[in-house]
C-alpha positions as a Markdown table, in Angstrom:
| # | Residue | x | y | z |
|---|---|---|---|---|
| 1 | Met | 67.4 | 178.0 | 25.9 |
| 2 | Gly | 65.0 | 180.7 | 24.8 |
| 3 | Ser | 64.9 | 182.2 | 21.2 |
| 4 | Gln | 67.8 | 184.2 | 20.0 |
| 5 | Lys | 65.5 | 186.9 | 18.9 |
| 6 | Thr | 64.1 | 187.4 | 22.4 |
| 7 | Arg | 67.7 | 187.4 | 23.8 |
| 8 | Gln | 68.7 | 190.0 | 21.2 |
| 9 | Asp | 65.6 | 192.1 | 21.9 |
| 10 | Ile | 66.6 | 192.2 | 25.6 |
| 11 | Ile | 70.1 | 193.4 | 24.6 |
| 12 | Thr | 68.8 | 196.0 | 22.2 |
| 13 | Ile | 66.5 | 197.5 | 24.9 |
| 14 | Ala | 69.2 | 197.2 | 27.6 |
| 15 | Cys | 71.6 | 199.2 | 25.4 |
| 16 | Asp | 68.9 | 201.8 | 24.9 |
| 17 | Phe | 68.9 | 202.4 | 28.6 |
| 18 | Asn | 72.1 | 204.4 | 28.1 |
| 19 | Thr | 71.4 | 206.1 | 24.9 |
| 20 | Ser | 67.9 | 207.2 | 25.9 |
| 21 | Gly | 69.0 | 208.4 | 29.3 |
| 22 | Leu | 66.7 | 206.1 | 31.2 |
| 23 | Ser | 69.6 | 204.4 | 33.1 |
| 24 | Ala | 73.3 | 205.2 | 33.3 |
| 25 | Gly | 76.2 | 202.6 | 33.1 |
| 26 | Lys | 75.2 | 199.1 | 34.2 |
| 27 | Ser | 72.2 | 200.2 | 36.2 |
| 28 | Gly | 68.8 | 198.7 | 35.5 |
| 29 | Asn | 67.8 | 195.3 | 34.4 |
| 30 | Leu | 65.0 | 193.6 | 32.4 |
| 31 | Ser | 63.5 | 190.2 | 31.9 |
| 32 | Val | 61.1 | 188.2 | 29.8 |
| 33 | Arg | 58.9 | 185.3 | 31.0 |
| 34 | Arg | 59.5 | 181.8 | 29.8 |
| 35 | Glu | 57.4 | 178.7 | 30.6 |
| 36 | Asp | 60.1 | 177.4 | 32.9 |
| 37 | Gly | 61.3 | 180.7 | 34.4 |
| 38 | Phe | 62.6 | 183.9 | 32.7 |
| 39 | Leu | 65.4 | 185.4 | 30.6 |
| 40 | Ile | 67.1 | 188.2 | 32.4 |
| 41 | Thr | 70.2 | 190.4 | 31.9 |
| 42 | Pro | 73.3 | 189.3 | 33.8 |
| 43 | Thr | 74.8 | 191.2 | 36.7 |
| 44 | Gly | 77.8 | 193.5 | 36.3 |
| 45 | Ile | 78.2 | 193.3 | 32.5 |
| 46 | Ser | 78.1 | 196.4 | 30.3 |
| 47 | Tyr | 75.1 | 196.1 | 28.0 |
| 48 | Asp | 77.0 | 197.0 | 24.8 |
| 49 | Gln | 79.3 | 194.0 | 25.5 |
| 50 | Leu | 76.5 | 191.4 | 25.7 |
| 51 | Ile | 75.8 | 188.8 | 23.1 |
| 52 | Pro | 72.5 | 186.7 | 23.1 |
| 53 | Asp | 74.2 | 183.7 | 24.8 |
| 54 | Asn | 75.1 | 185.9 | 27.7 |
| 55 | Ile | 71.4 | 186.5 | 28.6 |
| 56 | Val | 70.7 | 184.3 | 31.6 |
| 57 | His | 67.9 | 181.8 | 31.6 |
| 58 | Cys | 66.9 | 181.0 | 35.2 |
| 59 | Asp | 64.0 | 179.4 | 37.0 |
| 60 | Gln | 61.7 | 181.0 | 39.6 |
| 61 | Asn | 64.2 | 180.3 | 42.3 |
| 62 | Gly | 67.1 | 182.0 | 40.5 |
| 63 | Arg | 68.9 | 178.8 | 39.5 |
| 64 | Val | 70.6 | 179.2 | 36.2 |
| 65 | Ile | 69.2 | 177.0 | 33.4 |
| 66 | Ser | 71.5 | 178.3 | 30.7 |
| 67 | Gly | 74.0 | 181.0 | 30.4 |
| 68 | Asp | 77.6 | 181.5 | 31.6 |
| 69 | Phe | 76.9 | 184.5 | 33.8 |
| 70 | Ile | 75.0 | 185.2 | 37.1 |
| 71 | Pro | 71.6 | 186.7 | 36.8 |
| 72 | Ser | 71.0 | 190.3 | 37.9 |
| 73 | Ser | 71.2 | 190.7 | 41.6 |
| 74 | Glu | 67.6 | 191.9 | 41.4 |
| 75 | Trp | 66.2 | 188.8 | 39.9 |
| 76 | Pro | 64.1 | 188.1 | 43.0 |
| 77 | Phe | 61.6 | 190.9 | 42.3 |
| 78 | His | 61.3 | 189.8 | 38.7 |
| 79 | Ala | 60.5 | 186.2 | 39.9 |
| 80 | Ala | 58.1 | 187.6 | 42.5 |
| 81 | Ile | 56.3 | 189.7 | 39.9 |
| 82 | Tyr | 55.9 | 186.8 | 37.5 |
| 83 | Glu | 54.5 | 184.6 | 40.3 |
| 84 | Ala | 52.0 | 187.2 | 41.4 |
| 85 | Arg | 50.9 | 188.5 | 38.0 |
| 86 | Glu | 50.2 | 185.8 | 35.5 |
| 87 | Glu | 49.4 | 188.4 | 32.8 |
| 88 | Val | 52.9 | 189.9 | 33.0 |
| 89 | Asn | 55.3 | 188.7 | 30.4 |
| 90 | Ala | 58.1 | 191.3 | 30.8 |
| 91 | Val | 59.6 | 193.4 | 33.6 |
| 92 | Val | 61.8 | 196.5 | 33.1 |
| 93 | His | 63.7 | 198.3 | 35.8 |
| 94 | Val | 65.5 | 201.6 | 35.3 |
| 95 | His | 67.1 | 204.4 | 37.4 |
| 96 | Ser | 65.7 | 207.1 | 35.2 |
| 97 | Pro | 66.5 | 210.7 | 36.6 |
| 98 | Tyr | 63.1 | 212.2 | 37.3 |
| 99 | Ala | 61.4 | 209.0 | 38.5 |
| 100 | Thr | 64.4 | 208.2 | 40.7 |
| 101 | Ala | 64.4 | 211.7 | 42.1 |
| 102 | Leu | 60.7 | 211.4 | 43.1 |
| 103 | Ala | 61.3 | 207.9 | 44.4 |
| 104 | Cys | 63.8 | 209.4 | 46.8 |
| 105 | Thr | 61.0 | 211.4 | 48.4 |
| 106 | Arg | 59.2 | 208.1 | 49.1 |
| 107 | Lys | 56.0 | 209.5 | 47.7 |
| 108 | Pro | 53.7 | 208.4 | 44.8 |
| 109 | Ile | 53.2 | 210.5 | 41.7 |
| 110 | Pro | 49.6 | 211.8 | 42.3 |
| 111 | Ala | 46.9 | 212.6 | 39.7 |
| 112 | Phe | 48.4 | 215.9 | 38.4 |
| 113 | His | 47.8 | 214.7 | 34.8 |
| 114 | Tyr | 45.3 | 212.4 | 33.3 |
| 115 | Met | 48.1 | 210.2 | 31.7 |
| 116 | Ile | 48.8 | 208.9 | 35.2 |
| 117 | Ala | 46.1 | 206.3 | 34.3 |
| 118 | Val | 48.6 | 204.8 | 31.8 |
| 119 | Ala | 49.9 | 202.8 | 34.8 |
| 120 | Gly | 46.5 | 201.5 | 35.7 |
| 121 | Gly | 45.4 | 203.7 | 38.7 |
| 122 | Asn | 44.8 | 207.1 | 40.2 |
| 123 | Thr | 48.5 | 207.4 | 41.1 |
| 124 | Ile | 51.8 | 205.8 | 40.3 |
| 125 | Pro | 52.6 | 204.3 | 43.7 |
| 126 | Cys | 56.0 | 204.1 | 45.5 |
| 127 | Ala | 57.1 | 200.8 | 46.9 |
| 128 | Asp | 58.4 | 201.0 | 50.4 |
| 129 | Tyr | 62.2 | 201.0 | 50.8 |
| 130 | Ala | 64.2 | 197.7 | 51.2 |
| 131 | Thr | 67.7 | 196.7 | 50.4 |
| 132 | Phe | 68.2 | 195.9 | 46.7 |
| 133 | Gly | 68.0 | 192.2 | 45.8 |
| 134 | Ser | 66.2 | 191.4 | 49.1 |
| 135 | Ser | 62.9 | 189.4 | 49.6 |
| 136 | Asp | 61.6 | 192.4 | 51.4 |
| 137 | Leu | 62.0 | 194.6 | 48.3 |
| 138 | Ser | 60.3 | 191.9 | 46.2 |
| 139 | Lys | 57.3 | 191.9 | 48.6 |
| 140 | Asn | 57.2 | 195.7 | 48.6 |
| 141 | Ile | 57.2 | 195.9 | 44.8 |
| 142 | Val | 54.5 | 193.3 | 44.3 |
| 143 | Thr | 52.4 | 195.2 | 46.9 |
| 144 | Ala | 52.9 | 198.6 | 45.2 |
| 145 | Leu | 52.1 | 197.1 | 41.8 |
| 146 | Ala | 48.8 | 195.6 | 42.8 |
| 147 | Gly | 46.3 | 197.1 | 40.3 |
| 148 | His | 49.1 | 198.9 | 38.5 |
| 149 | Thr | 51.6 | 198.3 | 35.7 |
| 150 | Ala | 54.3 | 200.7 | 37.1 |
| 151 | Cys | 55.7 | 201.9 | 40.4 |
| 152 | Leu | 58.5 | 203.9 | 41.9 |
| 153 | Met | 60.9 | 202.1 | 44.2 |
| 154 | Ala | 61.8 | 204.2 | 47.3 |
| 155 | Asn | 65.4 | 205.6 | 47.1 |
| 156 | His | 66.0 | 203.4 | 44.1 |
| 157 | Gly | 64.2 | 203.8 | 40.8 |
| 158 | Met | 61.2 | 202.6 | 38.8 |
| 159 | Val | 59.8 | 199.3 | 37.6 |
| 160 | Ala | 57.3 | 198.7 | 34.8 |
| 161 | Val | 55.6 | 195.5 | 33.6 |
| 162 | Gly | 53.7 | 194.6 | 30.5 |
| 163 | Asp | 52.4 | 191.8 | 28.4 |
| 164 | Ser | 55.4 | 192.2 | 26.2 |
| 165 | Leu | 58.9 | 193.6 | 26.4 |
| 166 | Val | 58.0 | 196.4 | 24.1 |
| 167 | Ser | 55.0 | 197.4 | 26.2 |
| 168 | Ala | 56.9 | 197.3 | 29.5 |
| 169 | Tyr | 59.8 | 199.4 | 28.1 |
| 170 | Asn | 57.4 | 201.9 | 26.4 |
| 171 | Leu | 55.8 | 202.3 | 29.8 |
| 172 | Thr | 59.1 | 203.2 | 31.5 |
| 173 | His | 59.4 | 206.1 | 29.0 |
| 174 | Glu | 55.8 | 207.2 | 29.8 |
| 175 | Val | 56.4 | 207.2 | 33.6 |
| 176 | Glu | 59.7 | 209.0 | 33.2 |
| 177 | Ala | 58.0 | 211.7 | 31.1 |
| 178 | Leu | 55.2 | 212.1 | 33.7 |
| 179 | Ala | 57.8 | 212.3 | 36.5 |
| 180 | Lys | 59.6 | 215.1 | 34.7 |
| 181 | Arg | 56.4 | 217.0 | 34.2 |
| 182 | Tyr | 55.4 | 216.6 | 37.8 |
| 183 | Cys | 58.8 | 217.9 | 38.9 |
| 184 | Ile | 58.4 | 220.9 | 36.6 |
| 185 | Ser | 54.8 | 221.5 | 37.8 |
| 186 | Leu | 56.1 | 221.6 | 41.4 |
| 187 | Gln | 58.6 | 224.3 | 40.4 |
| 188 | Cys | 55.7 | 226.3 | 38.9 |
| 189 | Gly | 53.9 | 226.5 | 42.2 |
| 190 | Gly | 52.4 | 223.0 | 42.4 |
| 191 | Pro | 49.7 | 221.3 | 40.2 |
| 192 | Val | 45.9 | 221.2 | 40.7 |
| 193 | Phe | 45.1 | 217.6 | 41.1 |
| 194 | Ile | 42.4 | 215.7 | 39.3 |
| 195 | Asp | 39.8 | 214.4 | 41.7 |
| 196 | Asp | 39.3 | 210.7 | 42.4 |
| 197 | Ile | 35.9 | 210.5 | 40.6 |
| 198 | Glu | 37.3 | 212.0 | 37.4 |
| 199 | Met | 40.4 | 209.7 | 37.6 |
| 200 | Glu | 38.1 | 206.6 | 38.0 |
| 201 | Thr | 36.4 | 207.7 | 34.7 |
| 202 | Ile | 39.8 | 208.1 | 33.1 |
| 203 | Val | 41.2 | 204.8 | 34.3 |
| 204 | Glu | 38.1 | 203.1 | 32.8 |
| 205 | Lys | 38.7 | 204.8 | 29.5 |
| 206 | Phe | 42.3 | 203.8 | 29.5 |
| 207 | Lys | 41.2 | 200.1 | 29.4 |
| 208 | Ile | 40.5 | 200.6 | 25.7 |
| 209 | Tyr | 42.9 | 203.5 | 25.1 |
| 210 | Gly | 45.0 | 203.0 | 22.0 |
| 211 | Lys | 43.4 | 199.8 | 21.0 |
| 212 | Gln | 42.0 | 199.4 | 17.5 |
| 213 | Asn | 38.5 | 198.0 | 17.0 |
| 214 | Lys | 39.2 | 195.5 | 14.2 |
| 215 | Asp | 35.4 | 195.1 | 13.5 |
| 216 | Asn | 35.2 | 198.7 | 12.3 |
């Protein structure tokens, strides 16, 4: 059935979508990997009305293992990410204002700031457009996420992954902040981009960024 704490953690973060401004209303969804599938927010239910038992436990094919509701209509790309990325334990999808605005241009966020490396590469890519909930969208997201932990979704929003629910959710905040700064920089005449060689150095440094050396 999945631990009650994990289910409550999902609800807590889902509710924060609205209060933080990362997603409005019922938009967005999130999931946590389980050995036999994943726990995911249900479709069409206001997050502040959820209780732990409402969180849907489904298998990789979207079949409900436990829960009284239908999983998010976008469960297919959650399943596809878990299948493609064994190190990923959580997926968070939001329609945050600045990231979504940039996603509507169908372009990646380029290396205008060194923190772009927080998502694992020289850019934050944008997945090609496909209808929400479709297998094509799942394929496009998995492709865009290759070598990355976050991507935009053309004309849609943003998705972030992590080894935990907290890390994936924190990354959505990081990406949204970068998207906002990029939009502002464009209004200021356009940024000067960091070159690929320097970004490769930064990406390598980010592999140990924020990690404590317990031997010291």
